[in-house]
C-alpha positions in Angstrom: 36.0 49.4 -39.2 33.3 50.9 -41.7 30.4 53.2 -39.6 27.3 53.7 -41.6 24.4 56.0 -40.4 20.9 56.2 -41.8 18.5 59.0 -42.0 15.4 60.1 -43.9 13.0 57.8 -42.5 9.6 59.2 -40.9 6.0 59.2 -41.1 4.2 59.4 -44.6 1.0 59.2 -46.2 0.2 55.9 -48.8 1.6 57.4 -51.9 4.0 59.5 -50.4 8.0 59.5 -50.9 10.7 59.4 -49.0 14.5 59.5 -48.9 16.7 57.7 -46.8 20.5 58.1 -46.5 23.2 56.2 -45.7 26.4 57.7 -44.9 29.7 55.3 -44.7 33.0 55.8 -43.5 36.2 54.4 -41.7 36.6 52.7 -45.3 37.0 53.1 -48.8 33.7 53.3 -50.1 33.5 52.4 -53.8 35.2 48.9 -51.9 32.0 48.1 -50.7 28.9 46.6 -52.3 26.1 48.8 -50.3 22.4 47.4 -49.6 19.0 48.1 -48.0 17.1 46.4 -45.8 14.0 46.6 -43.6 12.5 44.6 -40.6 8.7 45.1 -39.5 7.7 43.7 -36.2 7.3 40.6 -35.9 9.5 39.5 -39.5 12.8 38.5 -40.6 14.8 41.0 -42.0 14.2 41.3 -45.7 16.3 42.5 -48.4 15.1 45.6 -49.9 17.3 47.0 -52.8 21.6 46.8 -53.0 24.1 47.8 -55.4 27.3 45.4 -56.1 30.9 46.1 -56.0 30.6 46.2 -59.7 27.6 48.5 -59.8 25.2 45.9 -60.8 21.5 47.1 -59.2 18.8 44.6 -58.2 15.9 45.4 -56.1 12.8 43.4 -54.3 9.8 42.5 -56.8 7.6 44.2 -54.0 9.7 47.3 -54.2 10.6 47.6 -58.2 9.3 50.5 -60.0 8.6 52.3 -56.6 12.2 52.4 -55.5 15.4 53.6 -56.2 18.9 52.7 -55.0 22.2 54.8 -55.8 25.3 56.3 -54.5 27.1 59.3 -54.7 31.1 58.0 -54.1 32.5 61.4 -53.7 30.2 61.8 -50.6 30.3 58.2 -49.5 26.5 57.6 -49.5 23.8 55.6 -50.6 20.3 56.8 -50.8 17.2 54.7 -51.5 14.6 56.9 -53.4 10.8 55.2 -52.3 8.2 56.4 -53.9 4.2 55.4 -54.3 4.6 54.0 -50.3 2.1 52.0 -49.1 1.2 50.9 -45.7 3.3 47.8 -46.0 6.7 49.4 -46.7 6.3 50.5 -42.8 9.6 48.9 -41.2 13.1 49.8 -39.9 15.0 50.0 -42.7 18.3 49.5 -42.2 22.0 50.0 -44.7 24.4 47.1 -45.1 27.7 47.2 -46.5 29.5 44.0 -47.8 33.1 43.5 -48.2 33.2 41.1 -51.2 33.7 42.4 -54.8 31.2 40.4 -56.6 28.9 41.2 -59.8 25.7 40.0 -58.7 24.0 41.6 -55.7 23.8 39.9 -52.3 20.4 39.5 -51.2 21.3 37.4 -48.6 21.7 39.7 -44.6 24.5 37.5 -42.9 26.5 38.3 -46.0 26.9 41.6 -45.0 29.5 42.8 -42.9 28.5 46.0 -41.6 24.9 47.4 -40.5 24.1 51.0 -39.9 21.3 51.4 -36.7 18.5 51.4 -39.0 15.7 54.3 -39.2 11.9 53.8 -38.8 9.8 54.3 -41.9 5.8 54.4 -41.2 3.4 54.8 -43.9 0.0 55.5 -43.0 -3.3 54.4 -45.0 
């Protein structure tokens, strides 16, 4: 059973930065594709960024150029560096693990097998 624990959320002013971390346990980290999703109140969970099993990286258009996803296999951790934050980035951010060994990044939430509990990001204007 894979367990994912996010951290690093908080309150930041527009234009600021945050770095989210997602620590994985209970499996072989290098076997997973990892994704970051977010969900704002009243909205559906949406894809933010992901790393496929083969190392391909993909970003949502809304965060491209501002967010960076990375992973540290030695620490079983995936990161999301968020710069130039905007109020519309406010949401609960979730990391997720996908056991499928694909080259492409999966952007559909229901395809992911395991989820963290989420961390709140609030960007004030």
